[in-house]
Structure formats: structure tokens, C-alpha cells
N, CA, C, O and the ligand as a Tripos MOL2 file, in Angstrom:
@<TRIPOS>MOLECULE
protein
  305   303    77     0     0
PROTEIN
NO_CHARGES

@<TRIPOS>ATOM
      1 N          43.3950  -20.7040    7.9850 N.3       1 MET1
      2 CA         44.6610  -21.0270    7.0890 C.3       1 MET1
      3 C          45.6880  -20.1960    7.4440 C.2       1 MET1
      4 O          45.4900  -19.0100    7.1830 O.2       1 MET1
      5 N          46.9500  -20.5370    8.0750 N.am      2 PRO2
      6 CA         47.9210  -19.9390    8.5270 C.3       2 PRO2
      7 C          48.5340  -19.2550    7.0590 C.2       2 PRO2
      8 O          48.3060  -19.7030    5.9350 O.2       2 PRO2
      9 N          49.2920  -18.1650    7.3550 N.am      3 ILE3
     10 CA         50.0860  -17.5140    6.4210 C.3       3 ILE3
     11 C          51.5450  -17.5810    6.8300 C.2       3 ILE3
     12 O          51.9720  -17.2060    7.9220 O.2       3 ILE3
     13 N          52.3420  -18.1470    5.7440 N.am      4 TYR4
     14 CA         53.5810  -18.4480    5.9710 C.3       4 TYR4
     15 C          54.5200  -17.3290    5.2100 C.2       4 TYR4
     16 O          54.3420  -17.0910    4.0150 O.2       4 TYR4
     17 N          55.4160  -16.7360    5.8970 N.am      5 ASP5
     18 CA         56.5480  -16.1030    5.0400 C.3       5 ASP5
     19 C          57.6520  -16.8400    4.5920 C.2       5 ASP5
     20 O          58.2480  -17.6180    5.3360 O.2       5 ASP5
     21 N          57.9870  -16.6290    3.3280 N.am      6 TYR6
     22 CA         58.9980  -17.3560    3.0550 C.3       6 TYR6
     23 C          60.1890  -16.2200    2.3640 C.2       6 TYR6
     24 O          59.8930  -15.1120    1.9180 O.2       6 TYR6
     25 N          61.3630  -16.7180    2.4020 N.am      7 LYS7
     26 CA         62.4270  -15.8360    1.6890 C.3       7 LYS7
     27 C          63.3420  -16.6420    1.1240 C.2       7 LYS7
     28 O          63.8320  -17.5920    1.7360 O.2       7 LYS7
     29 N          63.6550  -16.3300   -0.1060 N.am      8 CYS8
     30 CA         64.7610  -16.9310   -0.9180 C.3       8 CYS8
     31 C          66.0470  -16.3410   -0.5520 C.2       8 CYS8
     32 O          66.2820  -15.1320   -0.5450 O.2       8 CYS8
     33 N          66.9110  -17.3320   -0.2290 N.am      9 ASN9
     34 CA         68.4660  -16.8320   -0.0460 C.3       9 ASN9
     35 C          69.2580  -16.5580   -1.2410 C.2       9 ASN9
     36 O          70.3630  -16.0230   -1.1540 O.2       9 ASN9
     37 N          68.7550  -16.8910   -2.3160 N.am     10 ALA10
     38 CA         69.4220  -16.7530   -3.6820 C.3      10 ALA10
     39 C          69.1180  -15.2990   -4.0130 C.2      10 ALA10
     40 O          70.0180  -14.4610   -4.0720 O.2      10 ALA10
     41 N          67.9340  -15.0340   -4.2120 N.am     11 CYS11
     42 CA         67.6430  -13.6270   -4.7620 C.3      11 CYS11
     43 C          67.0120  -12.7660   -3.9590 C.2      11 CYS11
     44 O          66.5200  -11.7470   -4.4440 O.2      11 CYS11
     45 N          66.9220  -13.0470   -2.5550 N.am     12 GLN12
     46 CA         66.1340  -12.2470   -1.7040 C.3      12 GLN12
     47 C          64.7590  -12.0490   -1.7190 C.2      12 GLN12
     48 O          64.1930  -11.1830   -1.0520 O.2      12 GLN12
     49 N          64.1790  -12.8800   -2.5090 N.am     13 HIS13
     50 CA         62.6210  -12.5380   -2.8620 C.3      13 HIS13
     51 C          61.8560  -13.0030   -1.6450 C.2      13 HIS13
     52 O          62.2410  -14.0260   -1.0790 O.2      13 HIS13
     53 N          60.8890  -12.3930   -1.2280 N.am     14 THR14
     54 CA         60.0980  -12.6530   -0.1070 C.3      14 THR14
     55 C          58.6050  -12.8060   -0.5790 C.2      14 THR14
     56 O          58.2210  -12.0350   -1.4580 O.2      14 THR14
     57 N          57.8640  -13.5980   -0.1450 N.am     15 PHE15
     58 CA         56.6640  -13.8770   -0.5410 C.3      15 PHE15
     59 C          55.8840  -14.7090    0.5110 C.2      15 PHE15
     60 O          56.4600  -15.4740    1.2840 O.2      15 PHE15
     61 N          54.5190  -14.5140    0.5000 N.am     16 GLU16
     62 CA         53.7830  -15.1860    1.5420 C.3      16 GLU16
     63 C          52.8870  -16.4070    0.9390 C.2      16 GLU16
     64 O          52.4410  -16.2270   -0.1940 O.2      16 GLU16
     65 N          52.6080  -17.5380    1.5480 N.am     17 GLU17
     66 CA         51.8370  -18.4950    0.9590 C.3      17 GLU17
     67 C          50.7270  -18.9260    2.2430 C.2      17 GLU17
     68 O          51.0030  -19.1330    3.4240 O.2      17 GLU17
     69 N          49.7140  -18.9670    1.7300 N.am     18 ASN18
     70 CA         48.7410  -19.7660    2.6620 C.3      18 ASN18
     71 C          48.6680  -21.2050    2.3230 C.2      18 ASN18
     72 O          48.4420  -21.5760    1.1710 O.2      18 ASN18
     73 N          48.8620  -22.0480    3.3430 N.am     19 HIS19
     74 CA         48.6670  -23.3610    3.1890 C.3      19 HIS19
     75 C          48.3910  -24.0740    4.5840 C.2      19 HIS19
     76 O          48.5790  -23.4960    5.6550 O.2      19 HIS19
     77 N          47.9950  -25.1940    4.4920 N.am     20 SER20
     78 CA         47.7100  -25.8370    5.8380 C.3      20 SER20
     79 C          49.0460  -26.2200    6.4870 C.2      20 SER20
     80 O          50.1090  -26.2260    5.8650 O.2      20 SER20
     81 N          48.9170  -26.5330    7.7620 N.am     21 MET21
     82 CA         50.1830  -26.7990    8.5380 C.3      21 MET21
     83 C          50.6310  -28.2090    8.1260 C.2      21 MET21
     84 O          51.7570  -28.5540    8.4830 O.2      21 MET21
     85 N          49.9480  -28.9810    7.4830 N.am     22 SER22
     86 CA         50.1720  -30.3060    7.3020 C.3      22 SER22
     87 C          50.7570  -30.4940    5.7480 C.2      22 SER22
     88 O          51.1940  -31.5470    5.2860 O.2      22 SER22
     89 N          50.6550  -29.2130    5.0580 N.am     23 ALA23
     90 CA         51.1120  -29.1520    3.6830 C.3      23 ALA23
     91 C          52.6840  -29.1210    3.7940 C.2      23 ALA23
     92 O          53.1910  -28.6340    4.8050 O.2      23 ALA23
     93 N          53.4750  -29.6320    2.7740 N.am     24 PRO24
     94 CA         54.8470  -29.4580    2.8300 C.3      24 PRO24
     95 C          55.3090  -27.9300    2.7650 C.2      24 PRO24
     96 O          54.6660  -27.0970    2.1270 O.2      24 PRO24
     97 N          56.4060  -27.6430    3.4330 N.am     25 ALA25
     98 CA         56.8630  -26.3450    3.2480 C.3      25 ALA25
     99 C          57.3750  -26.1100    1.7510 C.2      25 ALA25
    100 O          57.8710  -27.0850    1.1880 O.2      25 ALA25
    101 N          57.3030  -24.9860    1.1110 N.am     26 ILE26
    102 CA         57.7010  -24.5130    0.0760 C.3      26 ILE26
    103 C          59.2760  -24.4530    0.0680 C.2      26 ILE26
    104 O          59.9000  -23.8200    0.9200 O.2      26 ILE26
    105 N          59.9210  -25.2100   -1.0340 N.am     27 LYS27
    106 CA         61.2780  -24.9650   -0.9510 C.3      27 LYS27
    107 C          61.8270  -24.2930   -2.1190 C.2      27 LYS27
    108 O          63.0070  -23.9460   -2.1410 O.2      27 LYS27
    109 N          61.0460  -24.0970   -3.0710 N.am     28 THR28
    110 CA         61.5990  -23.5130   -4.5020 C.3      28 THR28
    111 C          61.1310  -22.1020   -4.6980 C.2      28 THR28
    112 O          59.9440  -21.7990   -4.5820 O.2      28 THR28
    113 N          61.9850  -21.3220   -4.9690 N.am     29 CYS29
    114 CA         61.5980  -19.8780   -5.2240 C.3      29 CYS29
    115 C          60.9110  -19.5590   -6.4440 C.2      29 CYS29
    116 O          61.5110  -19.7200   -7.5070 O.2      29 CYS29
    117 N          59.7340  -19.1290   -6.4330 N.am     30 PRO30
    118 CA         58.8610  -18.8200   -7.5570 C.3      30 PRO30
    119 C          59.5630  -17.7980   -8.6170 C.2      30 PRO30
    120 O          59.1640  -17.6350   -9.7700 O.2      30 PRO30
    121 N          60.6210  -17.1750   -8.0530 N.am     31 GLN31
    122 CA         61.1000  -16.1590   -8.8610 C.3      31 GLN31
    123 C          62.3500  -16.5970   -9.5820 C.2      31 GLN31
    124 O          62.4450  -16.3140  -10.7760 O.2      31 GLN31
    125 N          63.3710  -17.2940   -8.9470 N.am     32 CYS32
    126 CA         64.4440  -17.7200   -9.4000 C.3      32 CYS32
    127 C          64.5850  -19.1170   -9.6080 C.2      32 CYS32
    128 O          65.5700  -19.5520  -10.2060 O.2      32 CYS32
    129 N          63.5510  -19.9820   -9.1010 N.am     33 ASN33
    130 CA         63.7510  -21.2730   -9.1850 C.3      33 ASN33
    131 C          64.9120  -22.0120   -8.5500 C.2      33 ASN33
    132 O          65.3460  -23.1050   -8.9120 O.2      33 ASN33
    133 N          65.3950  -21.1880   -7.4560 N.am     34 GLU34
    134 CA         66.6130  -21.8690   -6.7860 C.3      34 GLU34
    135 C          65.8680  -22.5910   -5.6560 C.2      34 GLU34
    136 O          64.7550  -22.2000   -5.3050 O.2      34 GLU34
    137 N          66.4160  -23.5430   -5.1390 N.am     35 ASP35
    138 CA         66.0150  -24.4230   -3.8770 C.3      35 ASP35
    139 C          66.4450  -23.8080   -2.5350 C.2      35 ASP35
    140 O          66.7960  -24.5480   -1.6160 O.2      35 ASP35
    141 N          66.4280  -22.6620   -2.4200 N.am     36 LYS36
    142 CA         66.8960  -21.8190   -1.3210 C.3      36 LYS36
    143 C          65.8810  -21.0570   -0.4350 C.2      36 LYS36
    144 O          66.2050  -20.1460    0.3270 O.2      36 LYS36
    145 N          64.6220  -21.5180   -0.6060 N.am     37 VAL37
    146 CA         63.5990  -20.8560    0.2410 C.3      37 VAL37
    147 C          63.6520  -21.3160    1.5010 C.2      37 VAL37
    148 O          63.7760  -22.5030    1.8030 O.2      37 VAL37
    149 N          63.5480  -20.2580    2.3740 N.am     38 ARG38
    150 CA         63.4550  -20.4840    3.9390 C.3      38 ARG38
    151 C          62.1200  -20.1430    4.4000 C.2      38 ARG38
    152 O          61.6140  -19.1030    3.9790 O.2      38 ARG38
    153 N          61.5420  -20.8190    5.1390 N.am     39 LYS39
    154 CA         60.4660  -20.2460    6.0330 C.3      39 LYS39
    155 C          60.8070  -19.3560    6.9510 C.2      39 LYS39
    156 O          61.7660  -19.7010    7.6420 O.2      39 LYS39
    157 N          60.2710  -18.1760    7.2200 N.am     40 VAL40
    158 CA         60.6250  -17.2270    8.1380 C.3      40 VAL40
    159 C          59.3790  -17.0190    8.9020 C.2      40 VAL40
    160 O          58.2690  -16.9870    8.3700 O.2      40 VAL40
    161 N          59.6390  -16.8510   10.4260 N.am     41 LEU41
    162 CA         58.5500  -16.6170   11.0850 C.3      41 LEU41
    163 C          57.7920  -15.3370   10.9960 C.2      41 LEU41
    164 O          58.3630  -14.2470   10.9540 O.2      41 LEU41
    165 N          56.6460  -15.4670   10.9710 N.am     42 SER42
    166 CA         55.6400  -14.3010   10.4950 C.3      42 SER42
    167 C          54.8630  -14.0760   11.7250 C.2      42 SER42
    168 O          54.4870  -14.9350   12.5220 O.2      42 SER42
    169 N          54.6370  -12.5600   11.7810 N.am     43 THR43
    170 CA         53.6280  -12.0950   12.7520 C.3      43 THR43
    171 C          52.2920  -12.4950   12.2680 C.2      43 THR43
    172 O          51.3720  -12.4850   13.0860 O.2      43 THR43
    173 N          52.0630  -12.8430   11.0520 N.am     44 GLY44
    174 CA         50.6740  -13.1520   10.6340 C.3      44 GLY44
    175 C          49.9840  -11.8370   10.2060 C.2      44 GLY44
    176 O          50.3580  -10.7000   10.4960 O.2      44 GLY44
    177 N          48.9940  -12.1660    9.5220 N.am     45 GLY45
    178 CA         48.2170  -11.1320    8.9080 C.3      45 GLY45
    179 C          47.4060  -10.2970    9.9270 C.2      45 GLY45
    180 O          46.9700   -9.1760    9.6640 O.2      45 GLY45
    181 N          47.2410  -10.9180   11.0920 N.am     46 VAL46
    182 CA         46.4180  -10.0510   12.0760 C.3      46 VAL46
    183 C          47.3980   -8.9710   12.6230 C.2      46 VAL46
    184 O          46.9630   -7.8360   12.8180 O.2      46 VAL46
    185 N          48.5050   -9.2280   12.8410 N.am     47 LEU47
    186 CA         49.6880   -8.2540   13.6300 C.3      47 LEU47
    187 C          49.7900   -7.3350   12.5760 C.2      47 LEU47
    188 O          49.7820   -6.1400   12.8700 O.2      47 LEU47
    189 N          49.8970   -7.7170   11.2480 N.am     48 ASN48
    190 CA         50.2220   -6.9270   10.2010 C.3      48 ASN48
    191 C          49.2820   -5.7600   10.1120 C.2      48 ASN48
    192 O          49.6360   -4.5820   10.0740 O.2      48 ASN48
    193 N          48.0700   -6.1980   10.0820 N.am     49 SER49
    194 CA         47.0020   -5.2910    9.8110 C.3      49 SER49
    195 C          47.0300   -4.2940   10.8290 C.2      49 SER49
    196 O          46.9280   -3.1070   10.5180 O.2      49 SER49
    197 N          47.1620   -4.6690   12.0560 N.am     50 ILE50
    198 CA         47.0980   -3.7270   13.2440 C.3      50 ILE50
    199 C          48.3830   -2.7760   12.9960 C.2      50 ILE50
    200 O          48.2150   -1.5600   13.0910 O.2      50 ILE50
    201 N          49.6110   -3.2700   12.6940 N.am     51 LYS51
    202 CA         50.6810   -2.4310   12.4670 C.3      51 LYS51
    203 C          50.5160   -1.3720   11.3490 C.2      51 LYS51
    204 O          50.8600   -0.1980   11.4830 O.2      51 LYS51
    205 N          50.0130   -1.8460   10.3420 N.am     52 ASN52
    206 CA         49.6230   -0.8860    9.3210 C.3      52 ASN52
    207 C          48.4290    0.0460    9.7270 C.2      52 ASN52
    208 O          48.2110    1.0840    9.1030 O.2      52 ASN52
    209 N          47.7820   -0.2910   10.6230 N.am     53 GLY53
    210 CA         46.7890    0.3880   11.2120 C.3      53 GLY53
    211 C          45.7610    0.7520   10.2770 C.2      53 GLY53
    212 O          45.6730    0.4580    9.0850 O.2      53 GLY53
    213 N          44.9290    1.4990   11.0690 N.am     54 ASP54
    214 CA         43.5860    2.2450   10.3480 C.3      54 ASP54
    215 C          42.7290    1.4240    9.6340 C.2      54 ASP54
    216 O          42.3250    1.7490    8.5180 O.2      54 ASP54
    217 N          42.3730    0.2490   10.2510 N.am     55 SER55
    218 CA         41.2190   -0.3310    9.5880 C.3      55 SER55
    219 C          39.9260    0.3040   10.1840 C.2      55 SER55
    220 O          38.7940   -0.1560   10.0320 O.2      55 SER55
    221 N          40.2370    1.3690   10.8470 N.am     56 GLY56
    222 CA         38.9140    2.0860   11.1620 C.3      56 GLY56
    223 C          38.4210    1.7630   12.6080 C.2      56 GLY56
    224 O          38.8440    2.3190   13.6210 O.2      56 GLY56
    225 N          37.4420    0.7610   12.5600 N.am     57 THR57
    226 CA         36.8320    0.7250   13.7590 C.3      57 THR57
    227 C          37.5330   -0.4050   14.8250 C.2      57 THR57
    228 O          37.1870   -0.4780   16.0050 O.2      57 THR57
    229 N          38.4730   -1.1860   14.2730 N.am     58 SER58
    230 CA         39.0480   -2.0930   15.1650 C.3      58 SER58
    231 C          39.8760   -1.2870   16.5120 C.2      58 SER58
    232 O          40.3850   -0.1660   16.5020 O.2      58 SER58
    233 N          39.8190   -2.1140   17.4510 N.am     59 ALA59
    234 CA         40.4740   -1.3740   18.7950 C.3      59 ALA59
    235 C          41.9500   -1.4540   18.5680 C.2      59 ALA59
    236 O          42.5470   -2.2870   17.8870 O.2      59 ALA59
    237 N          42.5240   -0.2870   19.3630 N.am     60 PRO60
    238 CA         44.0960   -0.2790   19.0560 C.3      60 PRO60
    239 C          44.8870   -1.3160   20.0120 C.2      60 PRO60
    240 O          46.1100   -1.4100   19.9110 O.2      60 PRO60
    241 N          44.1300   -2.1220   20.9790 N.am     61 CYS61
    242 CA         44.7710   -3.0000   21.5980 C.3      61 CYS61
    243 C          44.1750   -4.2100   21.6390 C.2      61 CYS61
    244 O          42.9440   -4.2110   21.6290 O.2      61 CYS61
    245 N          44.8110   -5.3550   21.6880 N.am     62 GLY62
    246 CA         44.2520   -6.7440   21.7540 C.3      62 GLY62
    247 C          44.3420   -7.2200   20.2950 C.2      62 GLY62
    248 O          43.7990   -6.6370   19.3570 O.2      62 GLY62
    249 N          45.1170   -8.3910   20.1940 N.am     63 PRO63
    250 CA         45.2080   -9.1850   18.9490 C.3      63 PRO63
    251 C          44.1010   -9.4850   18.4190 C.2      63 PRO63
    252 O          44.1360   -9.6830   17.2040 O.2      63 PRO63
    253 N          43.0960   -9.5880   18.9520 N.am     64 MET64
    254 CA         41.8340  -10.0680   18.4300 C.3      64 MET64
    255 C          40.9600   -8.9340   17.8490 C.2      64 MET64
    256 O          39.9020   -9.1410   17.2550 O.2      64 MET64
    257 N          41.4640   -7.7990   18.0600 N.am     65 GLY65
    258 CA         40.9110   -6.4390   17.4310 C.3      65 GLY65
    259 C          39.4840   -6.1120   17.6970 C.2      65 GLY65
    260 O          38.5810   -6.1310   16.8610 O.2      65 GLY65
    261 N          39.3810   -5.7920   19.0300 N.am     66 GLY66
    262 CA         37.9680   -5.2400   19.5830 C.3      66 GLY66
    263 C          37.2770   -6.1800   20.5260 C.2      66 GLY66
    264 O          37.5690   -7.3670   20.6690 O.2      66 GLY66
    265 N          36.4280   -5.5940   21.0910 N.am     67 GLY67
    266 CA         35.8320   -6.4260   22.0530 C.3      67 GLY67
    267 C          36.3030   -6.0660   23.3710 C.2      67 GLY67
    268 O          35.5590   -5.4710   24.1510 O.2      67 GLY67
    269 N          37.5350   -6.3990   23.6880 N.am     68 GLY68
    270 CA         38.1390   -6.2310   25.1920 C.3      68 GLY68
    271 C          38.1580   -4.7170   25.7380 C.2      68 GLY68
    272 O          38.0560   -4.4960   26.9450 O.2      68 GLY68
    273 N          38.2860   -3.7510   24.8520 N.am     69 CYS69
    274 CA         38.5990   -2.4570   25.0970 C.3      69 CYS69
    275 C          37.4640   -1.7410   25.1480 C.2      69 CYS69
    276 O          37.6060   -0.5620   25.4720 O.2      69 CYS69
    277 N          36.1300   -2.2080   24.8670 N.am     70 ALA70
    278 CA         35.0660   -1.4310   24.6120 C.3      70 ALA70
    279 C          34.6150   -0.5110   25.8450 C.2      70 ALA70
    280 O          34.1750    0.6190   25.6320 O.2      70 ALA70
    281 N          34.7400   -1.0440   27.1750 N.am     71 GLY71
    282 CA         34.1830   -0.3270   28.0890 C.3      71 GLY71
    283 C          35.2300    0.6500   28.6290 C.2      71 GLY71
    284 O          35.0640    1.0800   29.7700 O.2      71 GLY71
    285 N          36.3690    1.0690   27.8670 N.am     72 GLY72
    286 CA         37.4710    2.0340   28.2920 C.3      72 GLY72
    287 C          38.3730    1.3020   29.3550 C.2      72 GLY72
    288 O          39.0870    1.9970   30.0780 O.2      72 GLY72
    289 N          38.3760   -0.0420   29.4810 N.am     73 ALA73
    290 CA         39.1980   -0.7870   30.4280 C.3      73 ALA73
    291 C          40.6540   -1.0270   29.9610 C.2      73 ALA73
    292 O          41.4660   -1.5770   30.7040 O.2      73 ALA73
    293 N          40.9820   -0.5870   28.6650 N.am     74 CYS74
    294 CA         42.1290   -0.8500   28.1160 C.3      74 CYS74
    295 C          43.2080   -0.0290   28.8150 C.2      74 CYS74
    296 O          43.0800    1.1880   28.9480 O.2      74 CYS74
    297 N          44.3530   -0.7500   29.2950 N.am     75 PRO75
    298 CA         45.2260    0.0360   29.9550 C.3      75 PRO75
    299 C          46.2270    0.7580   28.9750 C.2      75 PRO75
    300 O          47.1550    1.4360   29.4170 O.2      75 PRO75
    301 N          46.0180    0.5980   27.7180 N.am     76 MET76
    302 CA         46.6440    1.5570   26.7890 C.3      76 MET76
    303 C          46.1730    2.8690   26.8800 C.2      76 MET76
    304 O          46.6340    3.7430   26.1470 O.2      76 MET76
    305 ZN         64.9650  -16.6860   -5.5250 Zn       77 ZN77
@<TRIPOS>BOND
     1     1     2 1
     2     2     3 1
     3     3     4 2
     4     3     5 am
     5     5     6 1
     6     6     7 1
     7     7     8 2
     8     7     9 am
     9     9    10 1
    10    10    11 1
    11    11    12 2
    12    11    13 am
    13    13    14 1
    14    14    15 1
    15    15    16 2
    16    15    17 am
    17    17    18 1
    18    18    19 1
    19    19    20 2
    20    19    21 am
    21    21    22 1
    22    22    23 1
    23    23    24 2
    24    23    25 am
    25    25    26 1
    26    26    27 1
    27    27    28 2
    28    27    29 am
    29    29    30 1
    30    30    31 1
    31    31    32 2
    32    31    33 am
    33    33    34 1
    34    34    35 1
    35    35    36 2
    36    35    37 am
    37    37    38 1
    38    38    39 1
    39    39    40 2
    40    39    41 am
    41    41    42 1
    42    42    43 1
    43    43    44 2
    44    43    45 am
    45    45    46 1
    46    46    47 1
    47    47    48 2
    48    47    49 am
    49    49    50 1
    50    50    51 1
    51    51    52 2
    52    51    53 am
    53    53    54 1
    54    54    55 1
    55    55    56 2
    56    55    57 am
    57    57    58 1
    58    58    59 1
    59    59    60 2
    60    59    61 am
    61    61    62 1
    62    62    63 1
    63    63    64 2
    64    63    65 am
    65    65    66 1
    66    66    67 1
    67    67    68 2
    68    67    69 am
    69    69    70 1
    70    70    71 1
    71    71    72 2
    72    71    73 am
    73    73    74 1
    74    74    75 1
    75    75    76 2
    76    75    77 am
    77    77    78 1
    78    78    79 1
    79    79    80 2
    80    79    81 am
    81    81    82 1
    82    82    83 1
    83    83    84 2
    84    83    85 am
    85    85    86 1
    86    86    87 1
    87    87    88 2
    88    87    89 am
    89    89    90 1
    90    90    91 1
    91    91    92 2
    92    91    93 am
    93    93    94 1
    94    94    95 1
    95    95    96 2
    96    95    97 am
    97    97    98 1
    98    98    99 1
    99    99   100 2
   100    99   101 am
   101   101   102 1
   102   102   103 1
   103   103   104 2
   104   103   105 am
   105   105   106 1
   106   106   107 1
   107   107   108 2
   108   107   109 am
   109   109   110 1
   110   110   111 1
   111   111   112 2
   112   111   113 am
   113   113   114 1
   114   114   115 1
   115   115   116 2
   116   115   117 am
   117   117   118 1
   118   118   119 1
   119   119   120 2
   120   119   121 am
   121   121   122 1
   122   122   123 1
   123   123   124 2
   124   123   125 am
   125   125   126 1
   126   126   127 1
   127   127   128 2
   128   127   129 am
   129   129   130 1
   130   130   131 1
   131   131   132 2
   132   131   133 am
   133   133   134 1
   134   134   135 1
   135   135   136 2
   136   135   137 am
   137   137   138 1
   138   138   139 1
   139   139   140 2
   140   139   141 am
   141   141   142 1
   142   142   143 1
   143   143   144 2
   144   143   145 am
   145   145   146 1
   146   146   147 1
   147   147   148 2
   148   147   149 am
   149   149   150 1
   150   150   151 1
   151   151   152 2
   152   151   153 am
   153   153   154 1
   154   154   155 1
   155   155   156 2
   156   155   157 am
   157   157   158 1
   158   158   159 1
   159   159   160 2
   160   159   161 am
   161   161   162 1
   162   162   163 1
   163   163   164 2
   164   163   165 am
   165   165   166 1
   166   166   167 1
   167   167   168 2
   168   167   169 am
   169   169   170 1
   170   170   171 1
   171   171   172 2
   172   171   173 am
   173   173   174 1
   174   174   175 1
   175   175   176 2
   176   175   177 am
   177   177   178 1
   178   178   179 1
   179   179   180 2
   180   179   181 am
   181   181   182 1
   182   182   183 1
   183   183   184 2
   184   183   185 am
   185   185   186 1
   186   186   187 1
   187   187   188 2
   188   187   189 am
   189   189   190 1
   190   190   191 1
   191   191   192 2
   192   191   193 am
   193   193   194 1
   194   194   195 1
   195   195   196 2
   196   195   197 am
   197   197   198 1
   198   198   199 1
   199   199   200 2
   200   199   201 am
   201   201   202 1
   202   202   203 1
   203   203   204 2
   204   203   205 am
   205   205   206 1
   206   206   207 1
   207   207   208 2
   208   207   209 am
   209   209   210 1
   210   210   211 1
   211   211   212 2
   212   211   213 am
   213   213   214 1
   214   214   215 1
   215   215   216 2
   216   215   217 am
   217   217   218 1
   218   218   219 1
   219   219   220 2
   220   219   221 am
   221   221   222 1
   222   222   223 1
   223   223   224 2
   224   223   225 am
   225   225   226 1
   226   226   227 1
   227   227   228 2
   228   227   229 am
   229   229   230 1
   230   230   231 1
   231   231   232 2
   232   231   233 am
   233   233   234 1
   234   234   235 1
   235   235   236 2
   236   235   237 am
   237   237   238 1
   238   238   239 1
   239   239   240 2
   240   239   241 am
   241   241   242 1
   242   242   243 1
   243   243   244 2
   244   243   245 am
   245   245   246 1
   246   246   247 1
   247   247   248 2
   248   247   249 am
   249   249   250 1
   250   250   251 1
   251   251   252 2
   252   251   253 am
   253   253   254 1
   254   254   255 1
   255   255   256 2
   256   255   257 am
   257   257   258 1
   258   258   259 1
   259   259   260 2
   260   259   261 am
   261   261   262 1
   262   262   263 1
   263   263   264 2
   264   263   265 am
   265   265   266 1
   266   266   267 1
   267   267   268 2
   268   267   269 am
   269   269   270 1
   270   270   271 1
   271   271   272 2
   272   271   273 am
   273   273   274 1
   274   274   275 1
   275   275   276 2
   276   275   277 am
   277   277   278 1
   278   278   279 1
   279   279   280 2
   280   279   281 am
   281   281   282 1
   282   282   283 1
   283   283   284 2
   284   283   285 am
   285   285   286 1
   286   286   287 1
   287   287   288 2
   288   287   289 am
   289   289   290 1
   290   290   291 1
   291   291   292 2
   292   291   293 am
   293   293   294 1
   294   294   295 1
   295   295   296 2
   296   295   297 am
   297   297   298 1
   298   298   299 1
   299   299   300 2
   300   299   301 am
   301   301   302 1
   302   302   303 1
   303   303   304 2
@<TRIPOS>SUBSTRUCTURE
     1 MET1         2 RESIDUE 1 A MET
     2 PRO2         6 RESIDUE 1 A PRO
     3 ILE3        10 RESIDUE 1 A ILE
     4 TYR4        14 RESIDUE 1 A TYR
     5 ASP5        18 RESIDUE 1 A ASP
     6 TYR6        22 RESIDUE 1 A TYR
     7 LYS7        26 RESIDUE 1 A LYS
     8 CYS8        30 RESIDUE 1 A CYS
     9 ASN9        34 RESIDUE 1 A ASN
    10 ALA10       38 RESIDUE 1 A ALA
    11 CYS11       42 RESIDUE 1 A CYS
    12 GLN12       46 RESIDUE 1 A GLN
    13 HIS13       50 RESIDUE 1 A HIS
    14 THR14       54 RESIDUE 1 A THR
    15 PHE15       58 RESIDUE 1 A PHE
    16 GLU16       62 RESIDUE 1 A GLU
    17 GLU17       66 RESIDUE 1 A GLU
    18 ASN18       70 RESIDUE 1 A ASN
    19 HIS19       74 RESIDUE 1 A HIS
    20 SER20       78 RESIDUE 1 A SER
    21 MET21       82 RESIDUE 1 A MET
    22 SER22       86 RESIDUE 1 A SER
    23 ALA23       90 RESIDUE 1 A ALA
    24 PRO24       94 RESIDUE 1 A PRO
    25 ALA25       98 RESIDUE 1 A ALA
    26 ILE26      102 RESIDUE 1 A ILE
    27 LYS27      106 RESIDUE 1 A LYS
    28 THR28      110 RESIDUE 1 A THR
    29 CYS29      114 RESIDUE 1 A CYS
    30 PRO30      118 RESIDUE 1 A PRO
    31 GLN31      122 RESIDUE 1 A GLN
    32 CYS32      126 RESIDUE 1 A CYS
    33 ASN33      130 RESIDUE 1 A ASN
    34 GLU34      134 RESIDUE 1 A GLU
    35 ASP35      138 RESIDUE 1 A ASP
    36 LYS36      142 RESIDUE 1 A LYS
    37 VAL37      146 RESIDUE 1 A VAL
    38 ARG38      150 RESIDUE 1 A ARG
    39 LYS39      154 RESIDUE 1 A LYS
    40 VAL40      158 RESIDUE 1 A VAL
    41 LEU41      162 RESIDUE 1 A LEU
    42 SER42      166 RESIDUE 1 A SER
    43 THR43      170 RESIDUE 1 A THR
    44 GLY44      174 RESIDUE 1 A GLY
    45 GLY45      178 RESIDUE 1 A GLY
    46 VAL46      182 RESIDUE 1 A VAL
    47 LEU47      186 RESIDUE 1 A LEU
    48 ASN48      190 RESIDUE 1 A ASN
    49 SER49      194 RESIDUE 1 A SER
    50 ILE50      198 RESIDUE 1 A ILE
    51 LYS51      202 RESIDUE 1 A LYS
    52 ASN52      206 RESIDUE 1 A ASN
    53 GLY53      210 RESIDUE 1 A GLY
    54 ASP54      214 RESIDUE 1 A ASP
    55 SER55      218 RESIDUE 1 A SER
    56 GLY56      222 RESIDUE 1 A GLY
    57 THR57      226 RESIDUE 1 A THR
    58 SER58      230 RESIDUE 1 A SER
    59 ALA59      234 RESIDUE 1 A ALA
    60 PRO60      238 RESIDUE 1 A PRO
    61 CYS61      242 RESIDUE 1 A CYS
    62 GLY62      246 RESIDUE 1 A GLY
    63 PRO63      250 RESIDUE 1 A PRO
    64 MET64      254 RESIDUE 1 A MET
    65 GLY65      258 RESIDUE 1 A GLY
    66 GLY66      262 RESIDUE 1 A GLY
    67 GLY67      266 RESIDUE 1 A GLY
    68 GLY68      270 RESIDUE 1 A GLY
    69 CYS69      274 RESIDUE 1 A CYS
    70 ALA70      278 RESIDUE 1 A ALA
    71 GLY71      282 RESIDUE 1 A GLY
    72 GLY72      286 RESIDUE 1 A GLY
    73 ALA73      290 RESIDUE 1 A ALA
    74 CYS74      294 RESIDUE 1 A CYS
    75 PRO75      298 RESIDUE 1 A PRO
    76 MET76      302 RESIDUE 1 A MET
    77 ZN77       305 GROUP 0 **** ****
């Protein structure tokens, strides 16, 4: 299930929603109820978790987190 980031242009509230791609986009801000919510492009939870770092065992490179770097072949 993809994660979408939304931002309200009225109150600048940002939030994330999980919903299927076929579901309609959210338009109403849960905070101020204005119809000013925009979907913003998200890096997704995977990249966020890498950026925030330190999940411990996951490899430092590769978006899938591990596996590719196991043999020391990582160019990083
Ligand atoms: Zn709002």
C-alpha cells in the first residue's frame, strides 16, 4: 500500500495517508477542514527510513535495504 504525503495550503498541515492508488485523493484537510489539500510527491517510507538511519542491520546502500552489498561489492 503506497504512502501519500499531503499538505494543506490553508494551514500548512502535512500528513500521510495510506490508501490504494485507485482510491480518490484526499482533498479536505483533517485539521482545518479546508478544501486545500494537495498531494505532494513523497520519497516513501523506504527512503525515509534510510534517511533517518540506523535501523541497525540494513545495508547502507540500495533502496531495498540489504542483500546487494553483502559481499563488500558496494561501490559506496
Ligand atoms: Zn488545513
